[in-house]
C-alpha positions in Angstrom: 172.8 5.2 -39.7 170.6 2.7 -41.5 169.8 5.2 -44.3 173.6 6.0 -44.6 174.5 2.2 -44.9 172.0 1.7 -47.6 172.9 4.7 -49.5 176.5 3.3 -49.5 175.4 -0.2 -50.4 173.5 1.2 -53.3 176.4 3.3 -54.6 178.7 0.4 -54.2 176.6 -1.9 -56.1 176.4 0.5 -59.2 180.0 1.5 -59.2 182.2 -0.2 -61.7 183.7 -3.0 -59.9 187.2 -2.0 -60.5 186.4 1.3 -58.6 185.1 -0.7 -55.7 188.0 -3.0 -55.7 190.3 0.1 -55.6 188.2 1.3 -52.5 188.6 -1.9 -50.8 192.5 -2.2 -51.2 192.8 1.6 -50.3 190.9 0.6 -47.0 193.0 -2.4 -46.4 196.2 -0.7 -46.9 195.1 2.1 -44.4 193.9 -0.4 -41.8 197.3 -2.2 -42.0 199.2 1.0 -41.7 197.5 2.0 -38.6 198.1 0.5 -35.0 194.9 -1.3 -33.7 194.0 -4.4 -31.5 192.6 -6.2 -34.7 195.5 -5.6 -36.4 197.6 -7.0 -33.6 195.4 -10.1 -33.5 196.0 -10.6 -37.0 199.8 -10.3 -36.9 199.9 -12.4 -33.8 197.8 -15.2 -35.2 199.8 -15.4 -38.3 203.0 -15.4 -36.4 202.1 -18.3 -34.1 200.4 -20.4 -36.8 203.2 -20.1 -39.2 206.5 -19.6 -37.1 208.5 -21.2 -39.8 207.6 -18.6 -42.4 209.8 -15.5 -42.9 208.4 -12.0 -41.5 208.0 -10.8 -45.2 205.7 -13.8 -45.9 203.6 -13.2 -43.1 203.4 -9.5 -43.5 202.4 -10.0 -47.2 199.5 -12.5 -46.1 198.5 -10.0 -43.4 198.3 -6.9 -45.9 196.2 -9.3 -48.3 194.0 -10.3 -45.4 193.4 -6.8 -44.4 192.3 -5.8 -48.0 190.1 -8.8 -48.3 188.6 -8.1 -45.1 187.4 -4.9 -46.4 186.4 -6.5 -49.5 184.0 -8.7 -47.4 182.8 -5.6 -45.6 182.0 -3.8 -48.9 180.2 -7.0 -50.1 178.0 -6.9 -47.0 176.8 -3.4 -47.8 176.5 -3.9 -51.5 174.9 -7.5 -51.9 171.2 -6.2 -51.2 171.4 -4.3 -54.3 173.3 -6.3 -56.6 171.4 -7.8 -59.9 170.9 -11.2 -60.8 173.0 -10.9 -63.9 175.9 -9.6 -61.7 175.8 -12.5 -59.4 175.7 -14.7 -62.3 178.8 -13.2 -63.8 180.7 -13.2 -60.6 179.8 -16.6 -59.0 180.8 -19.9 -60.8 180.4 -23.5 -59.4 183.0 -26.1 -59.4 182.5 -29.3 -61.3 180.6 -31.3 -59.0 178.9 -28.8 -56.8 175.7 -28.6 -58.9 175.5 -32.4 -58.8 175.9 -32.4 -55.2 173.0 -30.0 -54.7 170.8 -31.9 -57.1 171.6 -34.9 -55.0 170.4 -33.2 -51.8 167.0 -32.3 -53.6 166.7 -35.6 -55.2 167.3 -38.1 -52.1 166.0 -35.8 -49.6 168.4 -36.3 -46.8 169.3 -33.8 -44.1 172.4 -32.0 -44.8 174.5 -29.8 -42.2 176.6 -27.3 -44.2 179.8 -26.1 -42.4 180.7 -22.5 -43.2 184.4 -21.1 -42.6 184.8 -17.3 -42.5 186.3 -17.0 -46.2 186.1 -13.5 -47.9 183.0 -14.4 -50.0 181.1 -16.6 -47.7 178.3 -14.0 -47.9 177.4 -15.4 -51.1 175.9 -18.5 -49.6 172.4 -17.1 -49.3 172.4 -16.2 -53.1 172.9 -20.1 -54.1 168.9 -20.7 -54.4 168.6 -17.9 -56.7 171.4 -18.8 -58.9 170.6 -22.4 -59.1 166.9 -21.4 -60.2 165.3 -23.1 -57.1 162.0 -21.3 -56.5 161.6 -22.8 -53.2 164.2 -24.5 -50.8 164.1 -25.9 -47.5 167.2 -24.2 -46.3 168.5 -22.0 -43.6 171.5 -20.8 -42.0 172.2 -19.9 -38.4 173.6 -16.4 -37.8 174.7 -14.1 -34.9 172.3 -11.1 -34.9 173.7 -7.5 -34.9 173.0 -5.4 -31.8 171.4 -2.8 -33.8 167.9 -4.3 -34.4 167.1 -2.1 -37.6 170.4 -2.8 -39.3 169.9 -6.5 -38.5 166.4 -6.5 -39.8 167.5 -5.1 -43.0 170.4 -7.4 -43.5 168.1 -10.6 -42.7 165.5 -9.5 -45.2 168.2 -8.5 -47.9 169.7 -12.0 -47.7 166.4 -13.8 -47.4 165.3 -12.4 -50.7 167.5 -15.1 -52.4 165.5 -18.0 -50.9 167.5 -19.0 -47.8 166.1 -18.4 -44.2 168.4 -16.7 -41.9 167.9 -18.1 -38.3 169.0 -16.1 -35.3 171.1 -17.9 -32.6 169.3 -15.8 -30.0 165.9 -17.1 -31.2 167.0 -20.7 -30.4 167.2 -23.8 -32.5 163.8 -24.7 -33.2 163.4 -23.6 -36.8 166.8 -25.2 -37.5 165.7 -28.5 -36.2 162.3 -28.1 -38.3 164.5 -27.8 -41.4 166.5 -30.8 -40.7 163.6 -32.9 -39.5 162.2 -32.1 -43.1 165.5 -33.3 -44.9 166.6 -29.8 -45.5 169.9 -28.0 -45.5 171.3 -26.2 -42.4 174.3 -23.9 -42.7 176.4 -23.3 -39.5 179.5 -20.9 -39.1 181.8 -23.2 -37.3 185.3 -21.6 -37.2 184.7 -18.9 -34.5 185.8 -19.1 -30.7 182.9 -21.0 -29.2 184.2 -19.9 -25.7 182.9 -21.8 -22.5 180.2 -23.5 -24.6 182.4 -25.2 -27.0 184.7 -28.3 -26.9 188.5 -27.8 -26.8 190.0 -29.3 -30.0 193.2 -28.5 -31.8 193.8 -26.2 -34.7 197.4 -25.2 -35.7 198.5 -27.3 -32.8 196.8 -24.8 -30.6 193.8 -25.1 -28.3 190.8 -24.0 -30.2 187.2 -23.8 -28.4 185.0 -25.1 -31.4 181.2 -25.1 -31.6 179.5 -28.6 -31.0 176.2 -27.5 -32.9 177.1 -29.1 -36.4 177.9 -32.3 -34.6 174.8 -32.2 -32.4 172.7 -31.8 -35.4 174.3 -34.2 -37.6 173.8 -36.8 -34.9 170.4 -36.0 -33.9 169.1 -36.1 -37.7 171.6 -38.5 -39.1 172.6 -35.8 -41.4 175.3 -35.6 -44.2 178.1 -32.9 -43.6 179.6 -30.8 -46.2 181.9 -27.8 -46.0 181.0 -24.6 -48.1 184.1 -23.0 -49.6 183.8 -20.0 -51.8 187.2 -19.9 -53.5 188.0 -16.2 -54.4 189.2 -15.9 -58.1 189.1 -11.9 -58.2 187.4 -9.2 -56.4 183.9 -10.2 -55.7 184.3 -13.2 -58.0 184.1 -16.7 -56.5 184.1 -20.5 -57.7 181.7 -22.4 -55.1 182.9 -25.8 -53.9 180.8 -27.9 -51.7 183.1 -30.8 -50.3 181.8 -33.5 -48.2 183.0 -34.4 -44.8 180.7 -37.4 -43.9 178.2 -39.1 -46.1 175.8 -41.9 -45.1 178.0 -42.5 -42.1 177.2 -43.0 -38.4 178.0 -39.8 -36.2 181.7 -39.6 -35.4 182.8 -37.9 -32.4 185.9 -36.5 -34.2 183.7 -34.7 -36.9 184.6 -31.1 -35.6 188.2 -32.0 -35.5 187.9 -33.2 -38.9 186.4 -29.7 -40.0 189.4 -28.0 -38.0 191.8 -30.2 -39.9 190.1 -29.5 -43.2 190.5 -25.8 -42.7 194.1 -26.0 -41.4 195.0 -27.9 -44.5 193.4 -25.4 -46.8 195.2 -22.5 -45.0 198.6 -24.1 -45.2 198.4 -25.2 -48.7 198.2 -21.9 -50.4 199.2 -18.3 -49.6 196.3 -17.0 -51.5 193.6 -19.2 -49.5 195.5 -18.4 -46.4 195.0 -14.7 -47.0 191.3 -15.4 -47.8 190.5 -16.4 -44.3 189.4 -14.2 -41.3 192.6 -14.2 -39.3 191.5 -11.0 -37.3 189.3 -12.8 -34.8 190.5 -14.6 -31.6 189.9 -18.0 -32.8 192.0 -19.7 -30.0 191.3 -20.7 -26.5 191.5 -17.5 -24.1 191.1 -17.5 -20.6 189.9 -14.3 -18.1 193.2 -12.8 -17.1 192.3 -14.1 -13.2 192.4 -17.8 -14.9 195.6 -17.5 -17.0 197.5 -19.9 -15.4 194.8 -22.8 -15.2 193.2 -25.0 -17.7 189.7 -26.0 -16.8 187.1 -26.6 -19.5 183.9 -28.7 -19.5 184.5 -30.4 -22.6 188.1 -31.3 -24.0 188.8 -33.5 -26.9 192.7 -33.3 -27.5 194.9 -35.9 -29.5 197.7 -36.6 -27.0 200.2 -37.0 -30.0 200.3 -33.2 -30.4 202.7 -30.7 -28.9 200.5 -27.9 -28.2 202.0 -24.3 -28.2 199.1 -22.0 -27.9 199.7 -19.8 -24.8 202.9 -17.9 -25.0 204.1 -16.5 -21.5 207.1 -14.6 -21.0 208.6 -14.3 -17.6 211.0 -11.5 -16.6 213.4 -13.2 -14.3 215.0 -11.6 -11.2 218.5 -10.2 -11.5 220.4 -12.1 -8.5 221.5 -15.8 -8.6 219.7 -16.5 -5.4 216.4 -15.1 -6.6 216.8 -17.1 -9.8 217.1 -20.2 -7.9 214.2 -19.4 -5.6 211.9 -18.6 -8.6 212.6 -21.9 -10.3 209.6 -23.8 -8.5 207.5 -21.0 -10.0 208.5 -21.5 -13.6 208.1 -25.4 -12.9 204.6 -25.0 -11.5 203.6 -22.7 -14.5 204.8 -25.4 -17.0 202.4 -27.7 -15.3 199.5 -25.3 -15.1 198.4 -25.6 -19.0 199.0 -28.3 -21.8 199.5 -25.4 -24.3 201.7 -23.2 -22.2 205.1 -22.2 -23.8 207.6 -20.3 -21.3 210.0 -17.8 -22.5 212.6 -16.7 -19.7 214.2 -13.4 -19.7 217.2 -13.0 -17.8 220.8 -12.1 -17.8 222.8 -13.8 -20.1 225.1 -15.6 -17.4 222.3 -17.4 -16.2 220.8 -18.8 -19.4 223.4 -21.9 -19.7 222.4 -23.0 -16.0 218.6 -22.7 -17.0 219.0 -24.7 -20.0 221.0 -27.3 -17.9 218.3 -27.4 -15.3 215.7 -27.8 -18.3 213.8 -24.7 -17.0 212.0 -22.8 -19.7 211.2 -23.5 -23.3 213.1 -20.4 -24.7 215.3 -18.1 -23.3 216.3 -14.2 -24.1 219.4 -12.5 -22.8 218.8 -9.0 -21.4 221.1 -6.5 -22.9 224.6 -6.2 -21.3 224.8 -2.5 -20.9 222.2 0.0 -20.0 222.6 2.6 -22.9 220.2 4.8 -24.8 219.5 1.8 -27.2 218.7 -0.5 -24.4 214.8 -0.6 -25.0 215.3 -1.0 -28.6 216.0 -4.6 -28.0 212.6 -4.9 -26.0 210.7 -3.1 -29.0 212.2 -5.5 -31.4 210.6 -8.4 -29.4 207.2 -7.2 -30.0 207.2 -9.1 -33.2 207.2 -12.3 -31.3 203.8 -11.5 -29.8 203.8 -13.0 -26.5 200.3 -13.4 -24.9 201.3 -12.5 -21.4 204.3 -11.4 -19.5 204.9 -12.2 -15.9 207.2 -9.9 -13.9 209.2 -11.5 -11.0 210.9 -8.1 -10.6 209.6 -5.0 -8.8 211.7 -2.4 -10.8 210.8 0.4 -12.9 213.2 -0.8 -15.5 211.7 -4.1 -15.7 208.4 -2.4 -16.1 209.4 -0.3 -18.9 211.1 -3.3 -20.6 207.8 -5.1 -20.4 205.7 -2.1 -21.7 208.0 -1.9 -24.7 207.5 -5.6 -25.5 203.7 -4.9 -25.3 202.2 -8.3 -24.3 198.5 -7.9 -24.0 198.7 -8.8 -20.2 201.5 -7.8 -18.0 201.4 -9.2 -14.5 203.0 -8.3 -11.5 202.9 -7.5 -7.8 201.5 -4.1 -6.7 203.2 -3.0 -3.4 202.5 0.0 -1.3 204.4 3.1 -2.7 205.0 1.5 -6.0 201.8 1.6 -8.1 203.4 0.3 -11.4 201.1 2.0 -13.8 202.7 0.2 -16.9 201.6 -3.1 -15.8 197.7 -4.2 -17.0 197.0 -6.3 -14.1 198.4 -6.5 -10.6 198.2 -8.7 -7.4 197.6 -6.1 -4.7 199.0 -7.6 -1.4 196.9 -5.0 0.5 193.7 -7.1 -0.5 195.1 -10.1 0.6 194.0 -9.6 4.2 194.2 -13.2 5.4 198.1 -13.6 5.3 201.0 -11.4 6.1 202.8 -11.1 2.9 206.0 -9.7 4.5 206.5 -12.8 6.5 206.4 -15.2 3.7 209.3 -16.8 1.9 210.2 -15.3 -1.4 209.1 -18.3 -3.3 205.8 -18.4 -1.6 205.2 -14.6 -2.3 205.5 -15.4 -6.0 203.3 -18.3 -5.6 200.7 -15.9 -4.2 201.1 -13.8 -7.5 200.4 -16.8 -9.9 197.7 -18.0 -7.7 196.0 -14.7 -8.1 196.1 -15.2 -11.8 194.5 -18.7 -11.7 197.4 -21.2 -10.8 195.6 -23.9 -8.9 198.1 -26.8 -8.6 200.9 -27.6 -6.0 204.3 -26.0 -5.8 207.0 -28.6 -5.6 210.2 -28.1 -3.6 211.9 -31.2 -4.9 215.5 -30.6 -5.9 216.8 -30.8 -9.3 218.6 -34.4 -10.3 221.9 -34.7 -9.1 223.6 -36.8 -11.7 227.0 -36.7 -10.4 228.1 -38.8 -7.4 229.5 -36.7 -4.5 233.0 -37.3 -2.9 232.8 -38.3 0.7 235.7 -36.0 1.6 235.1 -33.0 -0.6 233.7 -30.0 1.2 232.8 -26.7 -0.7 232.8 -23.2 0.9 231.2 -19.9 -0.6 232.8 -17.3 1.6 231.5 -14.3 -0.3 228.3 -12.7 -1.1 229.2 -10.5 -4.2 226.1 -8.5 -4.2 225.9 -7.7 -0.4 229.3 -7.5 1.4 227.4 -7.1 4.8 226.1 -10.8 4.4 229.9 -12.0 4.4 231.1 -13.9 7.4 234.6 -12.5 8.5 237.4 -14.1 6.7 239.0 -14.9 10.0 236.1 -17.0 11.0 236.6 -18.8 7.7 240.2 -19.5 8.4 239.4 -20.8 11.7 236.7 -22.9 10.5 238.7 -24.4 7.7 241.5 -25.3 10.2 238.9 -27.1 12.3 237.5 -29.2 9.5 241.0 -29.9 8.2 242.2 -31.1 11.5 239.2 -33.3 11.9 240.1 -35.5 9.1 243.4 -36.0 7.0 241.4 -36.6 3.9 239.2 -33.8 3.7 239.6 -31.5 1.0 238.2 -28.0 0.9 237.2 -26.1 -2.4 236.4 -22.4 -2.3 234.0 -21.2 -4.6 232.5 -17.7 -5.7 232.3 -14.9 -8.3 235.2 -12.7 -9.5 234.0 -9.9 -6.9 234.7 -12.7 -4.1 238.2 -13.3 -5.1 239.8 -11.0 -2.7 238.2 -12.8 0.5 239.4 -16.2 -0.9 242.9 -14.7 -1.4 243.0 -13.5 2.2 241.8 -17.2 3.2 244.5 -18.9 1.0 247.2 -16.6 2.5 246.4 -17.6 5.9 246.0 -21.4 5.2 249.2 -23.1 3.7 247.6 -26.5 3.0 247.7 -28.9 -0.1 244.1 -29.8 0.7 242.7 -26.2 0.1 241.8 -25.4 -3.4 240.6 -22.1 -4.7 238.2 -22.1 -7.7 236.8 -18.5 -7.0 236.0 -16.7 -10.1 237.2 -19.5 -12.2 233.9 -21.4 -12.9 230.7 -20.6 -15.0 227.5 -21.3 -13.3 227.2 -24.7 -15.0 230.6 -25.7 -14.1 229.9 -24.5 -10.6 226.8 -26.7 -10.5 228.9 -29.7 -11.6 231.4 -28.8 -8.9 228.9 -28.5 -6.2 227.3 -31.9 -7.4 230.4 -33.7 -6.2 230.7 -32.1 -2.8 229.5 -33.8 0.3 228.4 -30.7 1.9 228.4 -26.7 1.0 228.9 -24.1 3.7 228.2 -20.5 2.8 226.7 -17.0 3.4 223.2 -16.3 2.4 224.2 -16.3 -1.5 223.2 -17.4 -4.6 225.8 -20.3 -4.4 224.3 -21.8 -1.4 220.8 -21.7 -3.1 222.2 -23.3 -6.1 223.6 -26.1 -3.9 220.3 -26.6 -2.3 218.5 -26.7 -5.5 220.8 -29.4 -6.6 220.1 -31.4 -3.6 223.4 -30.9 -1.8 223.3 -30.5 2.0 224.0 -26.9 2.9 225.0 -25.0 6.1 224.0 -21.3 5.4 225.1 -18.4 7.7 222.6 -15.6 8.0 223.2 -12.0 9.2 221.4 -8.8 8.0 219.0 -10.8 5.8 215.7 -12.5 7.1 216.2 -16.1 7.2 212.5 -16.6 6.8 212.3 -14.8 3.6 215.5 -16.0 1.9 216.3 -19.3 3.4 217.0 -22.2 1.0 213.7 -23.5 -0.3 214.5 -27.2 -1.7 213.8 -30.1 0.2 217.3 -31.2 1.0 219.2 -31.1 4.3 219.8 -27.4 5.6 221.3 -25.9 8.6 220.7 -22.3 9.4 222.9 -20.3 11.8 221.9 -16.6 12.5 222.4 -14.4 15.4 219.6 -12.2 17.1 221.8 -9.1 16.4 221.9 -9.8 12.6 225.6 -9.3 12.8 227.6 -11.9 10.9 230.5 -11.9 13.5 228.1 -13.1 16.2 227.8 -16.5 14.4 230.9 -18.2 15.8 233.2 -20.8 14.0 232.8 -23.4 16.7 228.9 -23.3 16.2 229.3 -23.9 12.4 231.7 -26.5 12.9 229.4 -28.3 15.3 226.6 -28.2 12.7 229.3 -29.4 10.1 229.9 -32.5 12.1 226.1 -33.3 12.7 225.6 -33.0 8.9 228.6 -34.8 7.8 227.9 -37.9 10.0 224.1 -38.0 9.2 
């Protein structure tokens, strides 16, 4: 392999530059045309760094970046065989750069040189030779390659220009020796430093940044500069060396200042933007099992910034009751990381309510009809590059939707008999031997899911604020359950209950609520009760209007339905009638007054009107 690389490098160094340039551009176009993880990282990084730019602008920058990345790779191969006259023709120095370097040599102060990943940063080792310096006390720390022979060849070929390359694996003793003798030490600083770095901001996203330049600067009282090889043409650069700190005491914000300098460069000019290596995972990432937590040893974040680095999309359930039971999960996730941005995917009817309750940062409506073009909508959402998608559904359709969006992480629950192969990571309830999953409330089941993926906070069952004042004499009834008729109490029982309530107080006004599908039962009730104090709003309120109506009710009585869950979430006292459904799993979750009535037989007709009326009196008089 090494021999092949040497031959390629020798050929590239002797090709006419225009031919090498054509090869680099062609390879860049080919890379950009083919799907790959690196390409998706490139496009995702640009999308999240420049959300205000057009898709055309980002694609243009991405293509140019792909070509320049190939240009960088070709230069790595060719540079050992380039002649001095070639380098002198292609590399120029900005007006004060030579003077800065002469000052380093004249005043003999230690210098830390910060190096970002611009296309032609490989020209750094050539500077001593280009400046005619026969001997310099300078070195650069680099990450050695896994292939020992190739690594040795690259190191020797660079060091022929006079700059020492210092392997990170060998420790930093030689780097300290260089600075201790008032030399110049170069450090690549714009990569993801992982757990060893300090969390700082870069494009308003969390970025783990190496502390090494700051540590070296502080220990040796070194001046700090940034090395910027401004690309002019293919393999041609103008070298800029720009000061960050000179003759200053160490500043804890040094590395944030370096991040800010780079961000300013990348936002100021599209050509400079395309010149940086956008293909690496620069921003803070977690192991998928720790996705929903933020724990790091060293954090330095300015609280004035609104962070937006981790883009989580959540596929919401399909029924109102499940939507309401899932809201504590969304609130918990929102508190789990300072950089989380949550997009909720749900039926369009639920979106106004979610916005009203201030749940979710962004909202996407599911297509209304399940047609052949249904999944095209989800494929179009790929261009928004979510980092992770959490599925609160267990359906095959939901999994296919998620697969078409192509978030790198697709998280859900593995249930026996439903392998869910389209998910990338699954919480397997079979492995959770210390609890009985099927005896948990639905909200607590989802809590297990997010805890499996790192959530370590506390789940809140505090109701949403009730801004409206309730009427002492207004009672709301939800006699239907549009998705499951078997959960409905017999309409004759509702008639009997309403008569009992109306007879108990002449001022009581009863309001019937429900969906269009529930109108038939409300009509039967209204036909039996001829009272001016009975009002039928069934099917005539949107969800936000229904929430406003509930907020003015003293009590809500209803079947196990989305309506009673909504009332409970708003802090309204509720009486819920259970039949075939399991009250342990689907009872109202929020911390407000709740009365549950159910029968051992699981039959709705075994819950009697007198029992409900007695609970109503207890709750009304509390």
